[in-house]
N, C-alpha and C positions, 0 to 999 in steps of 0.2 A: 339458717345454713351454717354448717360447721366450717371451721377454719380450713380443714383439708379440702372440702368442696370449693371453697372460695379460691384457694391456691390453684386448684385444678382449672377453674374457669379462667383465672388470670393467665395461666400457662397457655391455655388454648387461644386466648385472645392475642397473646404475644406471638404465637406461632402464625395465626391468621394475619396479623399485622406485618410480620416478616415476609410472608408469602406475597403480600401485595406490593412489596418493594420491587424496584426494577433491578434485576440481576444481570450482571455483565456477561456471564456465560451464556444466558439466553439470547442476549442481543448479538453476541458473536455468532452463535449458531444460526440466527435469523439472517444476519448479513451474508454469511457464507452460502446460504441458500438463495437469497433474493437480490443481492447487490448487483446492479447492472454492470458496474465496472468489472467485477469478478466474472460474471457470466460472459461478458464480451471477451475477456482475456482467455477464458476457458475455450470458447469457440475458435479464437485465433490459434490456440495451441492445437486443437483437434483438426483444424484445417491444415496447419503446417505438417501434421503427421501424415497427411495423404500425399505429400509431395515426393518423398524419397522413391516410392515405387514408380511414380510417373517419370522422374528424372533418370532413373536407371533402366528404363524400358527402351527398346528399339524404336526408331521412328516408324510411323505407320507405313506399311507397304503400299505400293502404287500398282493399280491394275489399269492397263491401257487396252482399249478395244478400237479396232479400225480396219480399214480396207484400203487397197490400192487398185485402181481401175486402169485399164489400158485402152486407148482409142476413144474414150468418152468419159465425161465426169459422172455418168450414171453409175450408181453403186453396182459393184461386181462386174462391170463391163470388161470383157476379155478374160473372165475367170475360166480357167481350164484350157484356154487357147494361147494366151500370152504368158511368158514366164514372169513378167513383172506384175501381173494381176493376182491378188490374193485377198483373203480376209482372215484376220487372226487376232490374237491377244498376246499381251506381254505383261509379266509380273516383275516388278522391281523392288528391291529391298536395300535401303541405305544402311551401312554399318559404320558407326564411328570408329576411329582408330582404337585399338585395344587399350583398355584401361580408362577411357573417357567416361563410359557409362557408370562404371563403379565409382569414380570420383564424383560425378554429378550426384549420384545417390547419396554418397557420404556427405557431400556439402549440404544437401537438403536435410539430411538427418541431423547435422550439427545445427542448422537453422531451426529445426523443430525442437532440439534440446534447448537452444537459447530461448525459444518462445515459451517452453515449459518453465524455465527460470523466470521469465517475465511474468508468467501467470502466477508463480509463487510470490514474486515481488508485489504484484497487485493485491493478492490475498493479504499478505503481511501489512501492506500499506493501508488497506481499508480497515483491517482489524486495529492497527495502531491508531488511526484517526478515530475509530469508534471508541477505543479505550480513552483516548484523550478527551473526546467530547463528553463521555460518561463521567470522567473524573472532574471535568470542569462543571458539569451539571451538579455533581455531588457537592463540589465546593460551594456553588451558589446557594444550595439548600443549607449547608452547614453554616456558611457565613451569615445567611439570613436569620438562621436560628440564634446565632450569637448576638446579632444586632437586636433582634426582637427581645431576647432575654435582657440585654443591657438597656434597651429602651424602657422596659418595665421598671428596672432599677432606677433609671434616670427620672422617670415620672415620679417615683417615690421621693427621690431627692428633690425634685422640683416642688412637690407638695410641702416637704419639710422647709424648703427655702421660703416658699410663699407664707407659710405659717410664721416663720421667724421674722419675715419682713413685716407681717401684720402686727407683730408686737414690738417692732422697732429693733430687733436684734440682727437684722440683715439689711443690706443695701438693695435698692431697686435694681441696680445693674447686675446683681447676682441672679435675680430672677430672669432678667433678659438673657444673660449668658447661658443659663440652664435651658431656657426655651430655644436659644440658637443652637445649642448642642443637640437638642431633641430634633430640630428641623434638619440638621446635618445627617442625623441617623436616618431620617425618613428619605432623604435624597439617596443615600447609599442603598437603602432597601429597594428603592425604585430601580436603581441601576442593576441590582442583583435580580430583580424580577424580570427585567429585560434580558439579562444574561441567561436566565432559566429558559425563557422562550426561544432564544437564539440557539442554545445548545440542544434543546428539544427538537427544533427544526433540523439541526444538523444530524442528530441521531436518526430521525425519521428518513432523512434523505439517504443516509448510508444504508438504511434497512429497506429502501425501495418503497417507502410508504408516502402518503400525503404529508407534507411538512407540518400541518397543523393537527396531526393525529395526537390524541392524548397519551401522555406517558406518566407513569407513576414516579414517585421519588426514588432515586437510586438507593440501593442497600448500602449499609455501612461497609467501609473498606478497612481491613485490618492490615496495617503495614508490617512488613517483616524485613529485617536487614538483608542487604545483599550478601550472598554466600559465595560469590565468585570474585576472583581478582580481575584486574584489568587485563593482565596477560592471558588469562583464560578466555576472556571475551574476545580478545584479538584472535586467538586460535579458533574459537567457535565461528567467528566471522570468516576466517580463511577457509574453513571447512564447509560452512553451510550458507553463508550469505548469498541470496539469489543475485544481488548486484554484482558480486565478483564472479559467481558461477556463470552468469550470462556472458560477461566479458571474456572469460576463459573459453567458452564455447565459440565465441566470435573469433578469437585468435586461432583456434583449431580450424574453424571454417575457412579463415583467410589462408592458412597454410595449405589446405587442400586446394583452394582456388589457385594458388601459385602453381602447384603441380599440374592442375588442369590446363592452365594457360601455357605451360611448357609443352604439353602434349598437343597443343594446337599446331605446332610445327609439323606434326605427322598428319598425312592426308587421310581424310575419310574416303570411303569407297562405296560404290553401289553395284550390286549384282543384279543382273536382269536375265530373264529367260522368256522366250516367246515361241508360239506355235502359229503357223500360217497355213490356212487351207488353200490349196491351189486348184481345186476342182478335179479334172481328170488327170492332172499332172501330179507327180509325187509331192507330198506335203513338205513344207519347209520348217526347219527348227533353227532357233537362234539363241545364243548365250553370249553375254559380254560383261565386262567389268569396267566401271567408270571411276576415275580418281579425281578428287578435288586437290589440285596442286596449290600449295601455299606460295604462289608466285610473288606475292607482294608482302613477304614476311617482314621486310624492314620497316614497313609502315603499319602493318596489322598485328602480326603475331608478336613481334618484338615489343611494340607498344602495349599489347595486352599483358605480357609478362611484367613489364615495368609498372603498369597500373595495379596489378594484383600484389606486387611486392610493396608498393607504397601503401596499399590497403592493409597489408599484414603489419607494416610498421605502425600505421595509425591504430590498428586494433590492439597492438601491444602497448602503445602509449595510453589508450583508453583504459586498459586494464590497470596500468600503473597509476593513472590519475584516480580511478575508482578506489583503488586500495588506499591511496593517501587521503582522499576525502573521507573514506569510511573510518580510517584510523583516527582522524581528527574528531569526527563526530562521535565516535565511541568514547574517546577520552573526555571530550567535553561533557557528554551526558553522564558518563560515569562519575566524574568529579562533581557534577551538579547533584546527582543522586546522593553521593557521600555527604556533601555539604548539607543538603536538605535533611538527611537523617540525623546528623549531629545537631542541627538547629532544632529539629523536632524534639529530640531528647532533652535539650536545654530548656526549651519552652515548657514542655510537659513536666519535666522533673523539678525545675527550680524557679524559672522566671515567672510563669503564670501563677503557681501557688503563692509565691512571695508577693507578687503584685496584688493578688486577690486579698491576701491578709492585710496588706497595707491599705487597700481600699476600704475593707470592712472596718479596720481600726479608725481610719479617718472619718468614716461616716458616723461611727459611734461618738467620736470626739467632737464632731461638728454639731451633733444634737445637744451636746452639753456646753458648747462654746469653746472647746479645747483647741480647735484649729479653724482656720478661716475657709471661706468658700473656695478660693482658688486652689488650695491644697487638695480638697476633695475632688474638684473638677479635674485637676491634673492627674490624680491617681485613677480616676474613672477612665479618662482618655488613654492613659498608659496601659491599663489592664485590658481595655477593649482592643487596642492595637496589637498587644501581645497575643491575645486569643485569635484574632484574625490572622496574624503572622503565622501562628502554628498551622492553621488550616491552609494557608498559602503554601507553606513549605511541604505539607502533606500532599497537596496537589502537585507541586513541582516534583516531588519524589516519584509519584506514580506516573507523571508525564514523562520523566526521564526513563523510567523502566519501560514504558510503552515504546519509546523510540529505540531503546537498546534492543528490545525484542524484535522490532522491525528490521534492524540492521544485522543482527546475528542469526535470525531465524530460529532462535532457541528460547523457550519459555523461561522467564525469570520470576513470575508471580504465580 
């Protein structure tokens, strides 16, 4: 086989290996299709959309059928002979005071708009949790890979220590310490294995699957620095954050409710029209209008206006509180992302390479007796912790971005 054919086969194998990895965008698409929380929020929004038309419609008309008899309770007794005997029907239609139906429809429309923002918030929340679970799963795999690689190196170190102990050049406690360190690595690997299962179950739950459904290893994540400032994030949140948009819709809804409560001082009225058959006598027709008088306005309508005014004040305070909470969380996660990025650059650029060189140098020197066992073991532990810290900061960086995306409603990755 030529070298060109061999490279081609290797490229195909790498492509197939990459395709088997768990891709975040595929999981997001699956969650948006099948997550029960998202589907329930969507149905709540669709249900809320049906209310404005109902609220702005007239009350159902009333049809009354009856008779009046004279001289006997028997139906139609005296019909045609007595002027009080008749059989007829009446149609009544209630009309709210002008402007009430429109306000009720607008209030229901604002509630539907708020429900849409809640639907958007649920979508962003599920996607954020999905991203965080995916990055935690990816970290568990990456950390396990680091520990397994360092475990192999520690085993080589242990064999060298045992060989030196066999010829009297090392102490027995050095062997025990190396074995203890190896056992510690095994316990950490066991914890990461449990973390992989837990995060896999969380992902399956968010995807609407059985929690023990198999999942592939997550694909590698390539971090990129934040290209937006904190002030730009604040502006994006003010413009797009569903949390704030929903509270704004509730403020608008409360303002309309105050106007509707004031209109309750004006009476509703009912128009009625009837036809009565009198037999041989001339038919009788009737029309009338009935008014609902707000006679108890000091206990009912006045209290209703006060109630809605308090509700408006509460909605404004909720909006203010949501804005303050959002600003704090934005700044907190933004600073966390910035710090994690700087630490990643330090770990990858200087700390890990330097500690790896120190470890390799001490291993070489240990084989020739140039340094003692504790120096090598300390360099090993230091290098291991720096590598794990890099992956922890990488995880922290992506988790912060996921939360920022949830709060602003704007993609950052």
